[in-house]
Kinemage of the C-alpha trace (Angstrom):
@kinemage 1
@onewidth
@group {chain A} dominant
@subgroup {mainchain}
@vectorlist {calphas} color= white
{ca met a 1} P 0.000 0.000 0.000
{ca thr a 2} L 2.864 2.375 0.834
{ca ala a 3} L 4.476 1.651 -2.531
{ca val a 4} L 1.239 2.376 -4.396
{ca leu a 5} L 0.700 5.654 -2.539
{ca ser a 6} L 4.322 6.675 -3.127
{ca gly a 7} L 4.027 6.122 -6.875
{ca phe a 8} L 0.817 8.112 -7.105
{ca ala a 9} L 2.185 10.898 -4.886
{ca val a 10} L 4.954 11.576 -7.403
{ca ile a 11} L 2.415 11.842 -10.218
{ca phe a 12} L 0.123 14.209 -8.328
{ca leu a 13} L 3.031 16.463 -7.322
{ca val a 14} L 4.170 16.941 -10.925
{ca ile a 15} L 0.598 17.580 -12.084
{ca ala a 16} L 0.281 20.129 -9.269
{ca ala a 17} L 3.454 21.853 -10.492
{ca gly a 18} L 1.924 22.170 -13.959
{ca tyr a 19} L -1.284 23.492 -12.445
{ca leu a 20} L 0.644 26.194 -10.538
{ca leu a 21} L 2.485 27.183 -13.706
{ca gly a 22} L -0.857 27.554 -15.440
{ca arg a 23} L -2.341 29.607 -12.643
{ca thr a 24} L 0.607 31.999 -12.590
{ca gly a 25} L 0.708 32.301 -16.378
{ca val a 26} L 4.506 32.218 -16.558
{ca leu a 27} L 4.462 30.046 -19.704
{ca gly a 28} L 2.060 32.324 -21.566
{ca ala a 29} L -1.154 31.495 -23.343
{ca asp a 30} L 0.436 28.875 -25.604
{ca gly a 31} L 2.503 27.094 -22.942
{ca gln a 32} L 0.349 23.987 -22.844
{ca gln a 33} L 0.326 23.566 -26.620
{ca val a 34} L 4.090 24.047 -26.884
{ca ile a 35} L 4.785 21.409 -24.219
{ca thr a 36} L 2.237 19.071 -25.798
{ca arg a 37} L 3.976 19.321 -29.167
{ca leu a 38} L 7.380 18.802 -27.554
{ca val a 39} L 6.142 15.638 -25.844
{ca phe a 40} L 4.377 14.354 -28.962
{ca tyr a 41} L 7.034 15.016 -31.582
{ca leu a 42} L 10.292 14.576 -29.666
{ca ala a 43} L 10.234 13.349 -26.073
{ca thr a 44} L 7.785 10.433 -26.364
{ca pro a 45} L 9.426 8.914 -29.477
{ca ala a 46} L 12.798 9.124 -27.703
{ca leu a 47} L 11.367 7.473 -24.586
{ca leu a 48} L 9.930 4.650 -26.677
{ca ile a 49} L 13.256 4.028 -28.393
{ca asp a 50} L 14.987 3.925 -25.017
{ca val a 51} L 12.500 1.726 -23.123
{ca val a 52} L 11.557 -0.740 -25.866
{ca ser a 53} L 15.136 -1.226 -27.077
{ca arg a 54} L 16.215 -2.264 -23.567
{ca ala a 55} L 13.398 -4.808 -23.130
{ca asp a 56} L 13.970 -8.542 -23.570
{ca pro a 57} L 12.167 -9.707 -26.754
{ca ala a 58} L 10.991 -12.850 -24.952
{ca gln a 59} L 9.218 -10.739 -22.360
{ca leu a 60} L 7.866 -8.319 -24.944
{ca phe a 61} L 6.090 -11.160 -26.743
{ca ser a 62} L 4.940 -13.013 -23.613
{ca ala a 63} L 1.384 -13.795 -22.470
{ca gly a 64} L 1.278 -10.284 -21.023
{ca leu a 65} L 1.164 -8.938 -24.566
{ca gly a 66} L -1.888 -11.032 -25.373
{ca val a 67} L -3.660 -9.945 -22.203
{ca ala a 68} L -2.824 -6.285 -22.823
{ca ala a 69} L -3.986 -6.393 -26.426
{ca gly a 70} L -7.142 -8.379 -25.734
{ca ser a 71} L -8.321 -6.314 -22.771
{ca ala a 72} L -7.626 -2.990 -24.498
{ca val a 73} L -9.354 -3.940 -27.754
{ca leu a 74} L -12.416 -5.417 -26.025
{ca val a 75} L -12.930 -2.463 -23.675
{ca gly a 76} L -12.165 0.131 -26.350
{ca ala a 77} L -14.560 -1.536 -28.781
{ca ala a 78} L -17.290 -1.689 -26.130
{ca tyr a 79} L -16.940 2.040 -25.506
{ca ala a 80} L -16.918 2.849 -29.226
{ca leu a 81} L -20.037 0.750 -29.814
{ca ala a 82} L -21.945 2.609 -27.082
{ca ala a 83} L -20.683 6.044 -28.148
{ca arg a 84} L -21.512 5.548 -31.818
{ca thr a 85} L -24.791 3.646 -31.629
{ca val a 86} L -26.396 5.096 -28.506
{ca trp a 87} L -25.059 8.653 -28.284
{ca arg a 88} L -24.133 9.160 -31.979
{ca arg a 89} L -20.767 10.704 -31.121
{ca pro a 90} L -18.497 11.768 -34.011
{ca trp a 91} L -15.537 9.497 -34.768
{ca pro a 92} L -12.851 11.809 -33.294
{ca glu a 93} L -14.624 12.058 -29.922
{ca thr a 94} L -15.439 8.347 -30.025
{ca thr a 95} L -11.787 7.532 -30.642
{ca val a 96} L -10.572 9.729 -27.795
{ca gly a 97} L -13.194 8.186 -25.505
{ca ala a 98} L -12.182 4.654 -26.484
{ca leu a 99} L -8.559 5.496 -25.737
{ca ser a 100} L -9.569 7.057 -22.419
{ca ala a 101} L -11.333 3.800 -21.516
{ca ser a 102} L -8.508 1.454 -22.493
{ca tyr a 103} L -5.131 3.175 -23.076
{ca leu a 104} L -3.325 2.835 -19.777
{ca asn a 105} L -0.557 4.820 -18.150
{ca gly a 106} L 2.299 2.383 -18.702
{ca gly a 107} L 5.123 4.913 -18.651
{ca asn a 108} L 4.974 7.637 -16.031
{ca leu a 109} L 2.880 5.595 -13.584
{ca gly a 110} L 3.228 2.027 -14.828
{ca ile a 111} L 7.004 1.904 -14.450
{ca pro a 112} L 7.113 3.145 -10.828
{ca ile a 113} L 4.176 0.900 -9.869
{ca ala a 114} L 5.872 -2.054 -11.559
{ca val a 115} L 9.071 -1.338 -9.641
{ca phe a 116} L 7.567 -0.626 -6.205
{ca val a 117} L 4.600 -3.024 -6.250
{ca leu a 118} L 5.577 -5.800 -8.674
{ca gly a 119} L 9.356 -5.625 -8.352
{ca asp a 120} L 10.173 -5.518 -12.081
{ca ala a 121} L 9.853 -2.521 -14.411
{ca ala a 122} L 9.928 -4.809 -17.461
{ca leu a 123} L 6.474 -6.136 -16.573
{ca val a 124} L 4.899 -3.088 -18.239
{ca ala a 125} L 6.960 -3.550 -21.426
{ca pro a 126} L 4.427 -5.825 -23.235
{ca val a 127} L 1.543 -3.397 -22.804
{ca met a 128} L 3.762 -0.473 -23.812
{ca leu a 129} L 4.774 -2.409 -26.929
{ca phe a 130} L 1.164 -3.050 -27.920
{ca gln a 131} L 0.084 0.524 -27.247
{ca ile a 132} L 3.065 1.984 -29.075
{ca ile a 133} L 3.314 -0.300 -32.101
{ca val a 134} L -0.362 -1.097 -32.705
{ca tyr a 135} L -2.914 0.775 -30.619
{ca ala a 136} L -1.619 4.349 -30.830
{ca pro a 137} L -0.902 4.209 -34.589
{ca val a 138} L -4.386 2.876 -35.353
{ca ala a 139} L -6.110 5.420 -33.091
{ca leu a 140} L -3.995 8.332 -34.310
{ca thr a 141} L -4.654 7.348 -37.906
{ca val a 142} L -8.405 7.367 -37.238
{ca leu a 143} L -8.063 10.784 -35.589
{ca asp a 144} L -5.989 12.093 -38.472
{ca val a 145} L -8.216 10.978 -41.307
{ca thr a 146} L -11.493 11.873 -39.556
{ca thr a 147} L -10.372 15.351 -38.516
{ca thr a 148} L -8.982 16.166 -41.968
{ca gly a 149} L -12.148 14.977 -43.712
{ca arg a 150} L -10.320 12.494 -45.920
{ca ala a 151} L -11.417 9.295 -44.189
{ca gly a 152} L -11.277 6.222 -46.369
{ca ala a 153} L -8.341 7.305 -48.506
{ca ala a 154} L -5.746 4.525 -48.338
{ca gly a 155} L -2.954 6.908 -49.253
{ca gln a 156} L -3.933 9.272 -46.478
{ca val a 157} L -3.946 6.435 -43.954
{ca ala a 158} L -0.477 5.349 -45.043
{ca arg a 159} L 0.826 8.913 -44.879
{ca ser a 160} L -0.688 9.345 -41.414
{ca ile a 161} L 1.144 6.282 -40.135
{ca leu a 162} L 4.458 7.203 -41.739
{ca ala a 163} L 4.257 10.798 -40.488
{ca asn a 164} L 3.583 9.772 -36.885
{ca pro a 165} L 6.725 10.200 -34.743
{ca ile a 166} L 5.352 7.894 -32.031
{ca val a 167} L 5.077 5.043 -34.521
{ca trp a 168} L 8.685 5.548 -35.585
{ca gly a 169} L 9.888 5.668 -32.003
{ca gly a 170} L 8.219 2.349 -31.229
{ca leu a 171} L 9.420 0.666 -34.417
{ca ile a 172} L 13.012 1.800 -33.939
{ca gly a 173} L 12.971 0.615 -30.325
{ca leu a 174} L 11.538 -2.771 -31.349
{ca ala a 175} L 14.130 -3.188 -34.104
{ca leu a 176} L 16.954 -2.455 -31.651
{ca ser a 177} L 15.486 -4.879 -29.106
{ca leu a 178} L 15.237 -7.678 -31.661
{ca ala a 179} L 18.831 -6.949 -32.724
{ca gly a 180} L 19.956 -7.199 -29.107
{ca thr a 181} L 21.385 -3.694 -28.960
{ca thr a 182} L 20.571 -0.103 -28.037
{ca ala a 183} L 21.374 3.286 -29.554
{ca pro a 184} L 25.181 3.581 -29.394
{ca gly a 185} L 27.386 5.978 -27.431
{ca pro a 186} L 26.472 9.663 -27.314
{ca leu a 187} L 23.398 9.032 -29.480
{ca gly a 188} L 22.030 6.597 -26.916
{ca glu a 189} L 22.742 9.023 -24.086
{ca ala a 190} L 20.993 11.807 -25.986
{ca val a 191} L 17.953 9.589 -26.634
{ca thr a 192} L 17.769 8.677 -22.943
{ca leu a 193} L 18.135 12.317 -21.912
{ca val a 194} L 15.433 13.589 -24.269
{ca gly a 195} L 13.141 10.660 -23.482
{ca gly a 196} L 13.340 11.588 -19.825
{ca ala a 197} L 11.326 14.714 -20.639
{ca ala a 198} L 8.294 12.731 -21.890
{ca val a 199} L 6.876 11.732 -18.522
{ca pro a 200} L 7.173 15.069 -16.693
{ca gly a 201} L 6.240 16.932 -19.872
{ca ala a 202} L 2.970 15.032 -20.275
{ca leu a 203} L 2.150 15.494 -16.591
{ca val a 204} L 2.961 19.216 -16.641
{ca ala a 205} L 0.817 19.690 -19.769
{ca phe a 206} L -1.992 17.834 -17.992
{ca gly a 207} L -1.612 20.115 -14.953
{ca leu a 208} L -1.631 23.186 -17.178
{ca ser a 209} L -4.934 22.027 -18.666
{ca leu a 210} L -6.488 22.004 -15.179
{ca ala a 211} L -5.632 25.646 -14.481
{ca gly a 212} L -8.810 27.692 -14.692
{ca ala a 213} L -10.841 24.601 -15.514
{ca arg a 214} L -13.428 22.785 -13.435
{ca val a 215} L -13.297 19.023 -13.763
{ca leu a 216} L -16.695 17.506 -14.625
{ca gln a 217} L -18.164 20.999 -14.984
{ca arg a 218} L -21.823 20.926 -16.020
{ca gly a 219} L -22.290 22.056 -19.602
{ca val a 220} L -18.587 21.755 -20.406
{ca ser a 221} L -17.552 18.223 -19.529
{ca pro a 222} L -19.257 15.332 -21.365
{ca arg a 223} L -20.117 13.668 -18.063
{ca arg a 224} L -21.795 10.581 -19.502
{ca asp a 225} L -18.825 9.915 -21.761
{ca val a 226} L -16.405 10.441 -18.886
{ca ala a 227} L -18.400 8.097 -16.642
{ca leu a 228} L -18.486 5.370 -19.297
{ca ala a 229} L -14.778 5.723 -20.053
{ca ala a 230} L -13.845 5.798 -16.350
{ca val a 231} L -15.849 2.658 -15.560
{ca gly a 232} L -14.306 0.929 -18.555
{ca lys a 233} L -10.768 1.846 -17.554
{ca ala a 234} L -10.956 1.495 -13.773
{ca leu a 235} L -13.196 -1.579 -13.463
{ca leu a 236} L -13.900 -3.335 -16.752
{ca gln a 237} L -10.354 -3.501 -18.138
{ca pro a 238} L -8.762 -5.163 -15.060
{ca ala a 239} L -11.728 -7.566 -14.893
{ca val a 240} L -11.323 -8.504 -18.559
{ca ala a 241} L -7.555 -8.832 -18.066
{ca tyr a 242} L -8.121 -11.218 -15.157
{ca leu a 243} L -10.455 -13.418 -17.184
{ca leu a 244} L -8.140 -13.492 -20.189
{ca ala a 245} L -5.044 -14.147 -18.100
{ca arg a 246} L -6.587 -16.784 -15.826
{ca phe a 247} L -8.750 -18.714 -18.274
{ca gly a 248} L -7.288 -17.770 -21.652
{ca phe a 249} L -3.560 -17.969 -20.912
{ca gly a 250} L -3.614 -20.041 -17.720
{ca leu a 251} L -1.645 -17.532 -15.659
{ca thr a 252} L -1.558 -17.869 -11.887
{ca gly a 253} L 0.278 -16.415 -8.902
{ca gly a 254} L 2.597 -13.499 -9.510
{ca glu a 255} L 2.118 -13.494 -13.285
{ca leu a 256} L -1.647 -13.197 -12.889
{ca ser a 257} L -1.333 -10.444 -10.296
{ca ala a 258} L 1.098 -8.496 -12.490
{ca val a 259} L -1.072 -8.364 -15.610
{ca val a 260} L -4.180 -7.403 -13.614
{ca val a 261} L -2.344 -4.634 -11.712
{ca val a 262} L -1.000 -3.286 -14.996
{ca ala a 263} L -4.499 -3.381 -16.553
{ca ala a 264} L -5.824 -1.364 -13.592
{ca leu a 265} L -3.458 1.539 -14.267
{ca pro a 266} L -5.338 4.781 -15.032
{ca thr a 267} L -5.797 6.498 -18.365
{ca ala a 268} L -2.484 7.661 -19.789
{ca gln a 269} L -1.793 11.385 -19.986
{ca asn a 270} L -0.741 10.700 -23.577
{ca val a 271} L -4.432 10.385 -24.455
{ca phe a 272} L -4.825 14.033 -23.493
{ca val a 273} L -1.726 14.842 -25.548
{ca tyr a 274} L -3.253 13.101 -28.584
{ca ala a 275} L -6.608 14.824 -28.065
{ca ser a 276} L -4.873 18.206 -27.785
{ca arg a 277} L -2.847 17.502 -30.899
{ca tyr a 278} L -6.051 17.099 -32.951
{ca gly a 279} L -8.221 19.506 -30.971
{ca arg a 280} L -10.994 16.963 -30.295
{ca gly a 281} L -12.197 15.390 -27.059
{ca glu a 282} L -9.730 17.272 -24.856
{ca val a 283} L -12.106 17.731 -21.902
{ca leu a 284} L -13.147 14.084 -22.119
{ca ala a 285} L -9.520 12.921 -21.999
{ca arg a 286} L -8.597 15.358 -19.231
{ca asp a 287} L -11.509 14.521 -16.933
{ca thr a 288} L -11.247 10.767 -17.477
{ca gly a 289} L -7.523 10.900 -16.807
{ca leu a 290} L -8.012 12.656 -13.492
{ca val a 291} L -10.952 10.501 -12.355
{ca thr a 292} L -9.211 7.215 -13.178
{ca thr a 293} L -5.944 8.338 -11.580
{ca val a 294} L -7.728 8.994 -8.283
{ca ala a 295} L -9.733 5.765 -8.544
{ca ala a 296} L -6.658 3.677 -9.336
{ca val a 297} L -5.144 4.175 -5.877
{ca pro a 298} L -7.628 1.972 -3.947
{ca ile a 299} L -8.220 -0.353 -6.914
{ca ile a 300} L -4.548 -1.241 -7.418
{ca ala a 301} L -4.010 -1.545 -3.671
{ca gly a 302} L -6.980 -3.922 -3.484
{ca ile a 303} L -5.769 -6.050 -6.400
{ca ala a 304} L -2.288 -6.284 -4.906
{ca ala a 305} L -3.750 -7.328 -1.562
{ca val a 306} L -6.127 -9.955 -2.983
{ca leu a 307} L -3.951 -11.501 -5.701
{ca gly a 308} L -0.632 -11.013 -3.908
């Protein structure tokens, strides 16, 4: 329990720092957008190269990858089905909501939780691989083609994927991991240094977004969408992960506990970064991120206590 609280305390402190910067206005009116672009185009790709390249390929392609992929796709699809068929939400908002319900915080919160609670940072590597190599590119492509009005054009989809720096970061990291190496010498040190800005940058940008804003404000926040996404992320995804891991992959003991704890991680701040990048669903991503981060504290502590 102490380890869980310690990991979350770090996150909340950095978000609070971003909030104070926003309240004081020292970064100007465009501060949030500048940091968001820095995280999206430079820091996050560097972090992915660094983390994925250092991961053992055997662990990257373990049962944890199947659980991560299956739980994310099932929960995300369930959200999208409800948003499109019941509430008739546009595709960009539906995509952001689906990510909010299923794209977990594997980096800035997953790594410390994996270290302090599970004892091994590499346990979050499979889910990061899936999110980086598959989930984010697909979602960002949908966002790109639906916000530009050129949905359905195969060439546009291909260009969207090739122009996405996050895709390249993940692919380069995976290639280095499979080759059994990392970025060499000063280049590797530079990648590690720049990648270190991704986590605090995303958290600071998230804190900046809270300055002057009221979370779940009536008439501003899409409360029903936030509630659906939060329930999907905080409760449904770890439940689905448990069922897949226990009965689909036959995991027990520490392996079972690890994949369920990872699935219970809150919505990643990167979802807000993606929403801000395309200017759609930002309030939905922000509010869901905050709600699920608060809810994750007792949920992860409970899972760790019950499953061991």
